[in-house]
C-alpha positions in Angstrom: 23.4 -81.2 -48.4 23.8 -83.6 -51.3 20.1 -85.1 -51.3 18.7 -81.5 -50.9 20.9 -80.4 -54.1 19.5 -83.4 -55.9 16.0 -82.1 -55.4 16.4 -78.8 -56.4 18.5 -79.7 -59.6 15.7 -82.3 -60.2 12.9 -79.9 -59.8 14.7 -76.8 -61.5 15.3 -79.6 -64.7 11.5 -80.4 -64.5 10.2 -77.1 -64.5 12.6 -76.4 -67.8 12.4 -72.5 -67.9 15.1 -71.8 -64.7 18.8 -71.9 -65.4 21.2 -73.3 -62.7 22.9 -69.5 -63.2 19.9 -67.8 -62.3 19.8 -66.0 -58.8 17.2 -68.1 -57.5 19.0 -71.0 -58.2 22.1 -69.7 -56.7 20.2 -69.3 -53.7 19.1 -72.9 -53.7 22.7 -74.3 -54.5 25.0 -72.5 -52.2 24.5 -74.4 -48.6 25.4 -71.0 -46.6 22.6 -69.2 -48.3 20.2 -71.5 -47.6 21.1 -71.8 -44.0 20.7 -68.1 -43.8 17.5 -68.1 -45.2 16.1 -70.8 -43.4 17.0 -69.3 -39.7 15.3 -66.2 -41.0 12.0 -67.2 -42.8 12.4 -70.4 -44.0 12.3 -68.8 -47.5 13.2 -71.6 -49.8 10.7 -74.0 -48.4 7.9 -71.1 -49.2 9.8 -70.8 -52.7 9.3 -74.4 -53.4 5.7 -74.9 -52.3 4.9 -72.0 -54.9 7.0 -73.9 -57.1 5.5 -77.3 -56.9 2.0 -75.8 -56.5 2.2 -73.4 -59.7 4.2 -75.6 -62.2 4.2 -79.3 -61.8 0.8 -81.7 -62.6 -1.1 -82.7 -59.9 0.2 -86.0 -58.8 3.8 -85.2 -59.3 3.1 -82.2 -57.1 1.8 -84.5 -54.5 4.6 -86.7 -54.6 7.1 -84.1 -54.4 5.6 -82.1 -52.0 5.7 -85.1 -49.7 9.4 -85.6 -50.4 10.5 -82.0 -49.8 8.5 -81.8 -46.8 9.9 -84.8 -45.2 13.6 -83.9 -46.9 13.3 -80.5 -45.2 12.5 -81.2 -41.7 15.4 -83.5 -41.7 17.8 -80.9 -42.4 20.0 -79.3 -39.6 19.5 -76.0 -40.9 15.5 -76.0 -39.7 15.2 -74.8 -36.5 11.5 -75.3 -36.5 9.0 -77.5 -38.3 7.2 -75.6 -41.1 4.6 -76.2 -43.6 2.8 -74.8 -46.4 -1.2 -74.7 -47.4 -1.0 -77.6 -49.3 -4.4 -77.5 -51.6 -3.3 -76.0 -54.1 -6.3 -73.1 -54.6 -6.6 -69.7 -54.9 -4.0 -69.3 -57.5 -6.0 -65.8 -58.4 -8.0 -63.9 -56.0 -11.6 -65.7 -55.2 -14.4 -64.3 -57.0 -18.4 -65.2 -56.4 -21.2 -64.1 -54.4 -21.9 -63.8 -50.7 -24.9 -63.3 -48.4 -24.0 -61.1 -45.5 -23.9 -57.7 -46.0 -27.0 -57.4 -48.1 -29.0 -60.1 -46.6 -27.4 -60.6 -43.2 -29.0 -62.4 -40.6 -32.4 -62.5 -41.6 -34.3 -65.9 -40.7 -38.0 -64.6 -41.3 -38.8 -66.7 -43.8 -42.8 -66.6 -43.0 -43.0 -62.9 -43.4 -40.2 -62.0 -45.8 -39.4 -65.4 -48.1 -37.9 -63.7 -50.6 -35.0 -62.3 -48.4 -34.4 -64.8 -45.8 -31.4 -66.9 -45.3 -32.5 -70.3 -46.8 -31.9 -72.4 -49.5 -34.2 -70.7 -52.0 -32.1 -67.3 -51.7 -28.8 -69.3 -52.4 -30.3 -70.9 -55.4 -31.9 -67.7 -56.7 -28.6 -66.4 -56.5 -26.8 -69.5 -58.3 -29.4 -69.0 -61.1 -28.4 -65.2 -61.7 -25.1 -65.6 -61.7 -25.5 -67.9 -64.5 -28.1 -66.4 -66.5 -26.8 -62.9 -66.4 -23.4 -63.1 -67.2 -21.7 -63.5 -63.8 -20.4 -67.0 -64.3 -18.8 -66.2 -67.7 -17.0 -63.5 -66.3 -15.4 -65.5 -63.6 -17.6 -65.1 -60.3 -18.2 -68.7 -59.6 -18.5 -69.6 -55.8 -22.1 -69.0 -54.0 -21.2 -68.5 -50.4 -23.6 -69.2 -47.4 -22.4 -66.5 -44.4 -23.8 -66.7 -41.0 -27.8 -67.7 -39.5 -27.7 -71.1 -41.8 -27.3 -73.5 -38.5 -29.4 -75.0 -36.6 -29.1 -73.7 -32.9 -28.0 -77.1 -32.0 -26.2 -79.8 -33.2 -27.4 -82.8 -34.2 -27.6 -86.4 -31.9 -24.4 -87.5 -33.0 -22.4 -83.9 -32.3 -22.8 -83.0 -36.3 -23.7 -79.8 -37.2 -26.9 -79.2 -39.3 -29.1 -76.4 -41.0 -32.1 -75.1 -39.8 -34.6 -77.4 -40.8 -37.2 -75.2 -41.7 -35.2 -72.5 -43.9 -33.1 -75.4 -45.3 -35.5 -78.2 -45.1 -33.7 -80.0 -48.1 -30.6 -80.0 -46.3 -27.0 -78.6 -46.9 -26.0 -81.4 -49.6 -29.0 -80.8 -51.6 -27.9 -77.3 -52.0 -24.6 -78.1 -52.8 -25.7 -80.4 -55.5 -28.0 -77.8 -56.6 -25.0 -75.0 -57.0 -22.5 -77.6 -58.4 -25.4 -78.4 -61.1 -25.3 -75.2 -62.6 -21.3 -75.3 -63.1 -20.9 -73.3 -59.7 -18.7 -73.9 -56.5 -20.1 -73.9 -53.0 -18.9 -72.0 -49.9 -19.8 -71.9 -46.3 -19.5 -70.2 -43.0 -18.5 -71.0 -39.4 -16.5 -69.7 -36.7 -13.5 -70.2 -34.5 -15.2 -70.0 -31.4 -17.8 -71.5 -29.2 -20.5 -69.7 -31.0 -20.5 -68.1 -34.4 -21.2 -64.4 -34.5 -24.8 -64.4 -34.5 -24.8 -67.1 -31.7 -25.0 -70.6 -33.4 -22.8 -73.7 -32.7 -19.3 -72.6 -33.4 -15.8 -74.7 -34.2 -14.5 -75.8 -31.3 -11.0 -77.9 -30.9 -12.8 -81.2 -30.1 -15.2 -80.7 -33.4 -12.3 -79.4 -35.9 -12.0 -83.3 -37.2 -15.8 -84.1 -37.3 -16.8 -80.5 -38.4 -14.5 -81.0 -41.4 -15.9 -84.3 -42.4 -19.1 -82.8 -42.5 -18.1 -80.1 -44.8 -16.2 -82.6 -47.0 -19.5 -84.7 -47.3 -21.2 -81.8 -48.4 -19.1 -81.1 -50.9 -18.0 -77.9 -49.6 -15.4 -76.0 -52.0 -14.8 -72.8 -49.5 -15.0 -72.5 -45.8 -15.0 -69.0 -44.0 -14.1 -69.4 -40.5 -14.8 -66.3 -38.5 -13.4 -65.7 -34.8 -16.5 -64.4 -32.5 -16.8 -65.8 -29.1 -12.9 -66.8 -29.3 -9.5 -65.7 -27.4 -7.3 -64.2 -30.0 -4.3 -65.6 -28.6 -5.5 -69.2 -29.6 -6.0 -68.3 -32.9 -1.7 -68.8 -33.9 -2.5 -72.5 -33.1 -6.6 -73.2 -33.8 -6.6 -72.0 -37.3 -3.5 -74.0 -38.5 -5.3 -77.0 -36.8 -8.8 -76.2 -38.9 -6.7 -76.3 -41.9 -4.7 -79.6 -41.1 -8.0 -81.3 -40.5 -9.7 -79.7 -43.6 -6.7 -80.9 -45.6 -7.1 -84.4 -43.8 -10.4 -85.1 -45.8 -9.2 -85.2 -48.9 -11.8 -82.9 -50.4 -10.0 -79.3 -51.5 -11.5 -76.3 -49.7 -10.7 -72.6 -49.8 -9.9 -71.7 -46.2 -10.7 -68.1 -45.3 -9.4 -66.7 -42.5 -10.7 -64.1 -39.9 -7.3 -64.6 -37.8 -5.8 -61.4 -38.1 -8.5 -59.2 -37.8 -9.1 -59.9 -34.5 -5.9 -59.7 -33.1 -5.5 -56.4 -34.6 -9.0 -55.5 -32.7 -7.1 -57.0 -29.7 -4.2 -55.1 -30.1 -2.0 -58.1 -31.1 0.4 -58.0 -34.0 -0.6 -60.8 -36.2 2.5 -62.9 -38.1 1.1 -62.5 -41.7 3.7 -64.7 -42.8 2.8 -67.7 -41.0 -1.2 -66.6 -41.5 -0.1 -66.9 -45.0 1.4 -70.3 -44.6 -2.2 -71.7 -43.4 -4.9 -69.6 -45.1 -6.0 -68.8 -48.7 -7.3 -65.3 -48.0 -7.7 -63.6 -44.7 -9.6 -60.6 -43.4 -7.7 -58.0 -41.6 -9.6 -54.9 -40.9 -13.5 -54.2 -40.1 -16.7 -55.3 -41.9 -17.7 -53.4 -44.9 -20.9 -51.7 -44.2 -23.2 -50.3 -47.2 -21.7 -46.7 -47.5 -18.8 -45.0 -49.1 -17.7 -43.8 -45.8 -16.9 -47.4 -45.3 -15.2 -48.1 -48.2 -12.8 -45.1 -47.8 -11.8 -46.5 -44.1 -10.7 -49.6 -45.9 -8.7 -48.0 -48.6 -7.3 -45.9 -45.8 -6.3 -49.0 -44.1 -4.9 -50.7 -47.2 -3.0 -47.7 -48.4 -1.4 -46.8 -44.5 -0.5 -50.8 -43.8 0.6 -51.6 -47.4 4.4 -52.4 -46.1 2.9 -55.0 -43.6 0.3 -56.1 -46.0 1.4 -56.8 -49.3 4.4 -59.1 -48.8 2.2 -61.8 -47.7 0.1 -61.6 -50.8 0.2 -63.6 -53.6 -1.0 -66.5 -55.7 -2.7 -69.0 -53.1 -2.8 -66.3 -50.4 -4.5 -63.0 -50.4 -5.7 -60.0 -48.2 -9.2 -59.6 -48.0 -10.9 -56.3 -47.8 -14.2 -57.5 -47.4 -17.1 -57.7 -49.8 -18.1 -55.8 -52.9 -21.4 -53.4 -51.8 -22.0 -52.5 -55.5 -25.5 -52.3 -56.5 -26.7 -52.0 -53.0 -28.2 -48.7 -51.7 -25.0 -46.7 -50.3 -22.6 -46.2 -53.0 -23.4 -43.9 -56.1 -22.3 -45.1 -59.5 -18.8 -43.1 -59.6 -18.4 -44.6 -55.7 -18.9 -48.1 -57.6 -16.6 -47.7 -60.0 -14.1 -46.8 -57.3 -14.3 -49.6 -55.2 -14.0 -51.9 -58.4 -10.9 -50.2 -59.5 -9.0 -50.3 -56.1 -10.2 -53.9 -55.3 -8.5 -54.7 -58.7 -5.4 -52.9 -57.7 -5.3 -55.0 -54.4 -5.9 -58.2 -55.9 -8.5 -58.4 -53.5 -11.2 -61.3 -53.8 -14.0 -60.5 -55.6 -17.3 -61.3 -53.4 -20.1 -59.7 -54.2 -23.1 -59.2 -51.8 -26.2 -57.7 -53.7 -29.1 -58.6 -54.5 -28.9 -60.1 -58.3 -32.2 -60.5 -58.9 -32.8 -56.5 -58.6 -29.4 -54.6 -59.4 -29.5 -52.1 -62.1 -27.6 -52.9 -65.2 -25.0 -50.2 -65.3 -23.7 -51.7 -61.7 -23.8 -55.0 -63.1 -21.4 -53.4 -65.8 -19.2 -52.2 -63.3 -19.3 -55.7 -61.9 -18.5 -57.8 -65.0 -15.9 -55.7 -66.7 -13.5 -57.6 -68.0 -11.1 -55.3 -67.9 -11.4 -54.9 -64.5 -11.5 -58.5 -63.8 -8.6 -59.4 -65.6 -6.4 -56.9 -63.7 -7.7 -58.4 -60.5 -6.9 -61.7 -61.8 -3.2 -60.9 -63.1 -1.6 -64.3 -62.9 1.4 -62.3 -61.4 -0.4 -62.2 -57.7 1.0 -58.6 -57.2 -0.6 -56.5 -54.8 -0.7 -53.0 -56.0 0.4 -50.3 -53.7 -0.4 -46.7 -52.8 2.0 -44.8 -54.5 0.6 -40.9 -54.0 -1.9 -39.3 -52.1 -2.2 -35.3 -51.8 -5.4 -32.6 -51.5 -8.1 -35.7 -52.0 -5.7 -37.1 -55.0 -4.5 -40.8 -54.7 -2.6 -42.7 -57.4 -2.5 -46.4 -56.7 -0.3 -48.5 -59.2 -0.2 -52.8 -59.6 2.4 -54.2 -61.7 1.1 -56.9 -63.9 1.5 -58.5 -67.1 2.8 -58.7 -70.1 6.1 -58.4 -68.8 9.6 -57.7 -70.8 12.5 -58.7 -69.2 12.5 -56.9 -66.0 9.9 -54.1 -67.2 6.5 -54.7 -66.1 3.1 -53.3 -67.8 1.1 -51.6 -64.9 -2.6 -50.8 -64.0 -2.7 -47.1 -62.6 -5.5 -46.0 -60.8 -6.5 -42.1 -60.0 -8.8 -41.8 -57.2 -10.4 -38.6 -56.2 -11.3 -38.4 -53.1 -12.7 -34.9 -53.0 -16.5 -33.9 -53.0 -16.2 -30.1 -54.6 -18.8 -30.9 -57.1 -16.4 -31.1 -60.3 -13.9 -33.2 -62.1 -10.3 -32.9 -61.0 -7.8 -32.6 -64.0 -4.0 -34.8 -63.2 -1.3 -34.8 -65.5 1.7 -36.9 -64.4 5.0 -38.0 -66.6 5.0 -41.4 -66.9 8.3 -41.9 -65.9 7.5 -40.3 -62.2 5.4 -43.4 -62.1 8.3 -46.0 -62.6 7.2 -46.8 -66.2 10.7 -46.5 -67.8 10.6 -48.6 -71.0 12.2 -46.9 -73.6 9.9 -48.1 -76.4 6.8 -47.1 -74.6 3.4 -48.2 -73.6 0.2 -48.6 -74.9 -2.4 -47.0 -72.6 -6.0 -47.8 -72.5 -8.7 -46.4 -69.9 -10.1 -49.7 -68.7 -13.6 -48.5 -67.6 -14.3 -46.6 -71.0 -12.3 -49.2 -72.9 -11.0 -46.4 -74.7 -7.5 -47.1 -76.4 -5.0 -43.7 -75.4 -2.5 -44.0 -77.5 0.8 -45.3 -77.0 2.8 -43.0 -74.5 6.6 -42.6 -73.9 8.1 -42.5 -70.4 8.8 -38.5 -71.0 5.3 -38.0 -72.1 2.4 -36.8 -69.6 -0.8 -38.7 -69.3 -3.8 -36.2 -68.6 -7.3 -38.1 -67.1 -10.2 -35.8 -65.3 -11.8 -37.9 -62.3 -15.1 -37.0 -61.2 -15.7 -36.4 -57.6 -15.4 -39.7 -55.6 -14.4 -41.4 -59.0 -11.9 -42.8 -60.1 -10.2 -43.6 -63.5 -8.0 -46.5 -64.0 -5.7 -47.3 -66.9 -3.6 -50.3 -68.1 -0.2 -49.1 -69.1 1.0 -52.2 -71.3 5.0 -52.8 -72.0 5.8 -52.6 -75.6 8.4 -54.8 -76.3 9.4 -57.1 -79.4 9.1 -60.3 -77.0 7.2 -60.2 -73.8 7.7 -63.1 -71.1 6.1 -63.8 -67.4 9.6 -63.0 -65.2 10.6 -65.5 -62.4 9.9 -64.5 -59.3 10.7 -60.7 -59.8 8.8 -58.1 -58.2 8.9 -53.9 -58.1 9.7 -52.6 -55.0 7.6 -49.3 -54.9 7.7 -46.4 -51.9 5.1 -43.8 -51.6 6.2 -40.8 -52.0 4.1 -37.6 -50.5 6.1 -34.8 -52.5 5.2 -36.3 -55.9 3.7 -33.3 -57.6 0.7 -33.9 -59.6 -1.1 -30.9 -60.9 -5.0 -30.4 -60.5 -6.4 -27.8 -62.6 -9.8 -27.4 -61.8 -10.1 -24.4 -59.7 -7.5 -21.5 -59.6 -6.1 -22.3 -56.6 -4.8 -25.3 -57.9 -3.3 -24.3 -61.3 0.3 -25.5 -59.8 2.8 -25.6 -63.0 3.9 -29.5 -63.4 7.3 -30.0 -61.9 9.5 -32.8 -62.7 10.7 -34.1 -59.6 13.1 -36.8 -58.4 10.6 -39.2 -57.7 12.3 -42.7 -57.1 11.8 -45.4 -59.6 10.9 -48.8 -58.7 13.6 -51.1 -57.8 13.9 -54.6 -59.1 14.6 -57.3 -56.9 14.0 -61.4 -57.0 12.2 -62.4 -54.0 
């Protein structure tokens, strides 16, 4: 244990902003606590992996990660071999453009050359990302989805694109996207075939396929799960990740692992998934409809206690693409999807024809206030804290932080369709906002300063049907700093009284109740 303490002490001294007297340091230095933590969930290894990937220089981090992994494997406190996703990527949710929802598997480039899955489409979308301000707002990935492949591998057994729709090859397309200052993503499937019936990645091809992706300078791989046995995924997805790391090419790893296990009735092991994937799908594909968006919102609210603990820098829950600007969402509904996806710390992957999107929908997608919430460096996924009579309140802790008091993004979502806005009033302290110096509150869509509110002040919002109001309540303090591994704990309270004033039937007087304040603890 002496060498272990030496390593921990060195790491902490290197960081400079952690002290041995902190709770995290006490955990690391106490052998009994270390043994207990390792036997349950390998807490400290996860913590150290996170510290190394966040805080250290690249060369130093790589050396220390190898040292720490070798050391940990040799410790008697370990009951199994563990590892962390060692690519240092996706420290905030990925942002970019993805073809699937909007363009699906349109392979008819003869009759529909503007919209078919081919190199022309992706090159044009890359151009629009740069020219129309999306890149400047943070959208950086151009991701090819299913149907890019030829029906057969080449004579060497390697994957190859359809030669008519990608006449210059994938490396040409990757180089073009990189030349625009963007990053390139591609799709494959952990199965005999992709969902559309093209060649998949199976065990014996993982090595060569990973090398192929690296040779094409791929930055992001989405690995779907059609035509596979969900029982094989606990082994297969990590195996593919190891081959990807082996290439030396940094590639974000997007997994569909838990989604297929959920569909088959299995309970995904999210703590393991988070160690091997940068992001993962866990529910149905999104369709171009408000109903589809609502089902995803419900799933994330109803299952938040299982989903939230595994999200954070480098590993994210993925509720699927943004469909803003297509055919199925109204303007208000589009704002609602953007707001909730930002609260959820979700990847922001647009699937829309950027050549034809209307300006007001484009403005939603490049709203810097919402993007800042989504990309908040704390990486804490928000949660639903209230749901009643069609009104929901979602909250997410964000920076800046003063001591153990967070700022918050708060979304008021109106699921009702009765034709008139709903008026909602709530006392800040009932939302867990307890900073005695108060909060500066800003409406993020309107970019309007609403003033300073103390915990006992009442915040009033008017929410359009199927719409949203999202505010940021920024903590007021003389000194603001980022905390070390402190995460607030919310519990959803169905008895939390929010008055609705939009009809005589909802003139409920505001009643301050015993809504439990968030507890703060160090993870």
